[in-house]
C-alpha positions as CSV (number, residue, x, y, z in Angstrom):
1,X,4.1,25.2,-15.1
2,X,1.3,22.6,-14.6
3,X,-0.2,21.4,-11.4
4,X,2.1,19.7,-8.9
5,X,-0.2,16.7,-8.3
6,X,-3.4,14.9,-9.4
7,X,-5.3,12.1,-7.7
8,X,-5.4,8.7,-9.5
9,X,-8.1,6.1,-9.0
10,X,-6.8,2.7,-7.8
11,X,-8.6,-0.6,-7.1
12,X,-7.0,-1.0,-3.7
13,X,-8.0,2.3,-2.2
14,X,-9.1,2.0,1.4
15,X,-7.9,-1.6,1.5
16,X,-5.1,-3.3,3.5
17,X,-1.9,-3.4,1.4
18,X,1.8,-4.2,1.8
19,X,4.7,-2.1,0.5
20,X,6.9,-4.8,-1.0
21,X,10.0,-2.6,-0.8
22,X,9.8,-2.3,3.0
23,X,7.4,-5.1,4.0
24,X,5.3,-2.6,5.9
25,X,1.5,-3.0,5.9
26,X,-1.2,-0.5,6.1
27,X,-4.3,1.1,4.4
28,X,-3.9,2.6,1.0
29,X,-5.2,6.1,1.4
30,X,-4.4,7.7,-2.0
31,X,-2.5,7.3,-5.2
32,X,-1.2,10.6,-6.5
33,X,0.6,11.5,-9.7
34,X,3.1,14.0,-8.4
35,X,5.8,16.2,-9.9
36,X,8.7,15.0,-7.8
37,X,11.3,17.3,-9.5
38,X,13.1,19.9,-7.6
39,X,14.4,21.5,-10.8
40,X,12.6,23.3,-13.6
41,X,12.3,20.0,-15.6
42,X,9.1,18.1,-14.6
43,X,9.4,14.5,-13.5
44,X,6.0,12.8,-12.7
45,X,5.6,9.7,-10.6
46,X,2.6,7.8,-9.2
47,X,3.1,7.6,-5.4
48,X,1.0,5.5,-3.1
49,X,0.2,7.0,0.3
50,X,-0.2,4.2,2.9
51,X,-1.3,4.7,6.5
52,X,0.6,2.3,8.8
53,X,-0.5,0.9,12.2
54,X,1.1,4.0,13.9
55,X,-1.3,6.3,12.0
56,X,1.5,7.9,10.1
57,X,1.4,7.9,6.3
58,X,4.3,7.0,4.1
59,X,4.8,6.9,0.4
60,X,6.1,4.3,-2.0
61,X,6.0,3.8,-5.7
62,X,2.6,2.5,-6.8
63,X,4.2,-0.5,-8.4
64,X,5.4,-1.6,-4.9
65,X,1.8,-2.0,-3.6
66,X,0.2,-5.4,-3.2
67,X,-3.0,-6.5,-1.5
68,X,-2.7,-8.2,1.9
69,X,-4.7,-11.5,2.0
70,X,-5.9,-12.9,5.3
71,X,-3.7,-15.8,6.3
72,X,-5.3,-19.0,7.4
73,X,-5.1,-19.8,11.1
74,X,-2.9,-22.8,11.1
75,X,-2.9,-23.3,14.9
76,X,-6.7,-23.6,14.9
77,X,-6.7,-25.9,11.9
78,X,-4.1,-28.1,13.7
79,X,-6.2,-28.3,16.8
80,X,-9.2,-29.3,14.8
81,X,-7.2,-32.0,13.1
82,X,-6.1,-33.4,16.5
83,X,-9.6,-33.6,17.8
84,X,-10.9,-35.4,14.8
85,X,-8.0,-38.0,14.8
């Protein structure tokens, strides 16, 4: 039987990401190709390990990971617009 896991490089490692399946945000800590089978037949899957705000890590399919982009501060922009009017 082969190894149970292997680390996979990913462009979003150590960056803020969102799990689109749950909507939870956190820091992408690792992407690991894991044998997720509990039988004798191997079944490999790339899992993303994300550390949430609580400090706990959770996993999701790597395809569910998207970068979190900073949102513009609409309240501050609105105040600036009022002052200039």
